FINUDO-228520 format. One line per 4 residues: number of its first residue (from 1); for each residue x, y, z of C-alpha. Coordinates in steps of 0.25 Angstrom, whole numbers. Each point is the difference from the previous one (the first is absolute). Layout:
BEGIN
NUM> X Y Z | ...
***
This chain:
BEGIN
1> -77 -29 -7 | 5 2 14 | -2 12 7 | 5 -5 14
5> 4 -14 6 | -11 -3 7 | -10 -1 -17 | 15 -8 -2
9> -5 -12 10 | -15 2 -3 | 0 -3 -15 | 11 -10 1
13> -1 -9 13 | -13 6 4 | 5 6 14 | -8 13 6
17> 10 5 7 | -2 16 3 | 13 3 5 | 6 -1 -12
21> -8 10 -6 | 10 9 6 | 12 -4 -9 | -1 4 -15
25> 6 -8 -9 | 7 12 -8 | 6 4 14 | 5 -12 1
29> 7 -4 -10 | 6 16 -2 | 4 -5 14 | 4 -14 -5
33> 11 9 -12 | 6 7 11 | 4 -16 6 | 4 -2 -16
37> 7 11 -1 | 7 -1 14 | 3 -16 -2 | 7 3 -14
41> 7 13 7 | 8 -7 13 | 4 -11 -11 | 9 9 -8
45> 3 8 13 | 5 -11 5 | 8 -5 -16 | 7 14 0
49> 4 0 14 | 8 -13 -3 | 6 10 -12 | 3 10 11
53> -10 9 -9 | -8 2 14 | 6 0 14 | -4 -7 12
57> 0 7 13 | 0 -1 16 | -10 6 10 | 0 0 16
61> -10 -6 5 | -3 0 16 | -6 -13 7 | -4 -4 13
65> -3 9 12 | -12 8 2 | -13 1 -10 | 0 14 -6
69> -14 8 3 | -1 0 -15 | 0 -15 -2 | -11 -1 11
73> -9 10 -8 | 1 -3 -13 | -1 -14 5 | -13 4 6
77> -5 8 -11 | 1 -11 -10 | -8 -10 7 | -10 11 2
81> -2 3 -14 | -1 -13 -3 | -10 -3 12 | -10 13 -2
85> 0 0 -16 | 3 -14 -8 | -4 -8 10 | -13 7 1
89> -2 1 -15 | 2 -14 -3 | -9 -3 13 | -11 10 -4
93> 4 -1 -17 | -14 -8 -5 | -9 13 6 | 11 12 -4
97> 2 -5 -12 | -15 -1 -5 | 2 10 -7 | 9 14 -4
101> 17 2 -2 | 4 -11 12 | 12 9 1 | -9 9 5
105> -1 -8 12 | 16 0 0 | 4 12 0 | -9 6 10
109> -1 -1 18 | -10 -11 0 | 6 -10 7 | -2 -10 14
113> 8 7 11 | 0 -12 9 | 6 -10 -13 | 11 10 1
117> 4 0 14 | 0 -14 -1 | 8 -1 -10 | 9 11 5
121> 2 -7 12 | 3 -15 -7 | 12 6 -8 | 4 8 12
125> 1 -13 8 | 6 -6 -11 | 11 10 -1 | 2 -3 14
129> 1 -14 -1 | 10 1 -12 | 9 11 6 | 2 -7 16
133> 13 -6 -3 | 8 13 -7 | -7 9 10 | 8 -5 10
137> 14 0 -8 | 8 14 -2 | 0 8 -12 | 9 -4 -12
141> 3 7 -11 | 4 -11 -13 | 3 1 -13 | -8 -5 -11
145> 4 -2 -14 | -11 3 -10 | 0 -3 -15 | -4 12 -11
149> -12 -5 -3 | -4 4 14 | -6 12 -8 | -10 -7 -7
153> -12 3 10 | 5 15 1 | 1 1 -17 | -13 -6 0
157> -7 7 12 | 4 14 -9 | -5 -6 -12 | -13 -4 5
161> -3 15 8 | 5 7 -13 | -6 -10 -8 | -15 3 5
165> 3 14 2 | 5 1 -14 | -12 -9 -5 | -10 7 3
169> 4 14 -1 | 3 -4 -16 | -14 -4 0 | -6 12 5
173> 8 7 -10 | -6 -8 -11 | -14 0 6 | -1 14 8
177> -16 -2 3 | 6 -13 10 | 5 12 7 | -12 8 -2
181> -10 -11 5 | 9 -4 12 | -2 13 5 | -15 3 -4
185> -5 -14 5 | 11 -5 9 | 1 -17 1 | 10 -10 3
189> -3 -5 -15 | 4 14 -3 | 11 -1 5 | 5 -14 -3
193> -3 -2 -15 | 10 2 -10 | 13 1 -4 | 10 1 -11
197> 12 -11 -1 | 9 12 -7 | 0 11 13 | 2 -12 8
201> 14 -3 -7 | 5 14 0 | -4 4 15 | 3 -13 4
205> 13 2 -7 | 3 13 5 | -1 -8 13 | 8 -11 -2
209> 12 9 -6 | 0 8 14 | 1 -12 10 | 11 -4 -10
213> 8 13 1 | -3 2 16 | 3 -16 1 | 15 1 -8
217> -5 -10 -10 | 5 1 -14 | -15 6 -6 | 4 -6 -15
221> 3 -12 6 | -13 -3 8 | -6 5 -14 | 5 -12 -7
225> -4 -8 12 | -14 3 0 | -2 2 -13 | -5 -13 -2
229> -8 -2 12 | -8 12 -5 | -4 -6 -11 | -5 -11 5
233> -6 6 11 | -7 8 -11 | -6 -12 -5 | -6 -6 12
237> -7 13 4 | -6 -2 -14 | -6 -13 5 | -6 8 10
241> -7 10 -11 | -6 -13 -5 | -4 -8 10 | -7 14 6
245> -7 6 -14 | 7 13 7 | -1 7 -13 | 12 -2 -7
249> -6 -8 -11 | 0 5 -15 | -9 4 -11 | -13 -8 -5
253> 5 -12 -8 | -13 -4 -6 | 9 -6 -11 | -2 -16 -3
257> 12 -7 7 | 11 -1 -14 | -1 -15 -3 | 18 -1 3
261> -3 4 14 | -11 -11 2 | 7 -9 8 | 1 12 10
265> -13 1 12 | -10 10 -6 | 2 9 13 | 17 2 -5
269> -7 8 -11 | -14 7 3 | -4 -1 17 | -16 6 5
273> 9 1 15 | -12 -4 6 | -1 5 16 | 11 10 -3
277> 4 7 11 | -4 13 -5 | -14 -5 -1 | 0 9 -15
281> -15 1 -5 | -7 11 -11 | 6 3 -11 | 16 4 1
285> 7 9 -13 | 10 -11 -2 | -12 -6 -8 | -3 -11 8
289> -12 0 11 | -2 -7 15 | -12 -10 1 | -6 -7 10
293> 6 -14 2 | -17 -8 -2 | -2 -16 5 | 3 -4 -16
297> 12 5 -1 | 12 -10 3 | 9 8 13 | -7 0 16
301> -5 13 3 | 8 7 11 | -8 9 10 | 7 14 -4
305> 8 -4 -10 | -10 -8 -11 | 3 8 -13 | 7 -4 -13
309> 3 7 -12 | -7 2 -12 | 7 -4 -11 | 12 -5 6
313> 16 6 -1 | 13 -3 -1 | 5 -7 13 | 12 10 0
317> 4 -2 12 | 3 -16 0 | 7 6 -13 | 11 5 9
321> 0 -8 8 | 6 -9 -11 | 9 10 -5 | 5 5 12
325> 4 -16 3 | 6 -2 -13 | 7 13 2 | 6 -6 16
329> 5 -12 -8 | 9 9 -9 | 4 9 11 | 3 -11 9
333> 8 -9 -12 | 8 13 -2 | 4 5 13 | 13 -7 3
337> 5 5 -13 | 2 15 2 | 13 6 7 | -5 15 -1
341> -11 2 10 | -12 8 -6 | 1 -7 -12 | -13 -11 4
345> -9 11 7 | 2 7 -14 | -5 -12 -7 | -11 -3 9
349> -5 16 -2 | 1 -2 -16 | -7 -14 2 | -11 6 10
353> -3 13 -10 | -1 -11 -11 | -10 -7 7 | -8 9 6
357> -1 9 -13 | -6 -11 -7 | -11 -4 10 | -3 14 1
361> -5 -2 -16 | -12 -9 3 | -2 5 17 | -11 9 6
365> 7 14 5 | -3 14 0 | 6 7 -11 | 9 12 0
369> -2 11 -12 | 11 10 -2 | -3 5 -13 | -1 -10 -12
373> 5 -10 8 | -6 -11 9 | 5 -9 9 | 0 -5 14
377> 7 3 13 | 5 -15 -1 | 4 2 -15 | 7 13 3
381> 8 -5 11 | 3 -14 -7 | 5 8 -10 | 10 5 10
385> 4 -10 7 | 5 -9 -12 | 8 12 -5 | 5 3 15
389> 6 -14 -1 | 4 1 -15 | 9 11 4 | 5 -4 15
393> 4 -11 -9 | 6 7 -9 | 9 7 11 | 4 -13 5
397> 5 -6 -11 | 8 13 -5 | 6 2 12 | 3 -16 1
***
């Protein structure tokens, strides 16, 4: 496992680049997931604009004239932060990141004031040089035609903000002891750790609905446009879970691989998640034990992460990546076949619910007891997701 990008380059190429410890592999793949969703959404919105489903719009912009005070301030602040914080971190990463959480230095008031002022001055100088010709010209208003896909940035921003808030809240609902631990032992690690995907989908979806309503976008058409990319983005995000070993793995799987699967690599059946980002050590209620990586084990031991699971567990994040990719391919192939808005989104909800419900059967998760019933939070939400999608599909087909 590679908890950060630093460990990737160290293990694969032997490059010791401490600054890369700031980039967690899980966070990197989450960012790539948003990029993936944005790319597919942009393509779908462009296609639907040609079909007159979404409309372009024109805006008035000012060109020429003096540069506003706000632009100078923004440019200076941006340059100051780069010099004061990021260049300083890069220059001192070897000493700063020897121990502890690298992000603790990022979210602190540490930095180099001189570097900040220097880079801010360079940014202001560049702005002055860039606008030297237009500043002397009179300001004039021009009209600019923008495609419907200009909303992609706003939609992704709404989904990201709402998604992170929802994912964190739902995780705390599932594991309330972590909320208590944060207040009794406050730390950046306790604050940043733990996200629940369904919380992100629900709250992020509500945020996108609010953006669509405010921007005059037909929500069901937009939901159809989002659905394939959302599934693919889910698969990309799960790659981050697999690569970092963030705990989204399955139950112990000590059984030998069946003969009919012998053509697959062993880790696809059962995996020990060496150097997992959680540094799991000791016995766990799920049935596995975190052990220290020794000199005779087949993996390197990364400082602060050198543990593995015994016995190995189902690599459920990898399974979800495969299933999400297959579902994306199905949704992408169906996206031009339906004229009624909302049908593709309903099918997405049904696929999403089925996939998550059954993967929960071999995942490690907190159990909720309700009378004689036992289930996980994800099983409950995935059930509602499936039947909600089925109900929406029935309503849409009945109306049309």
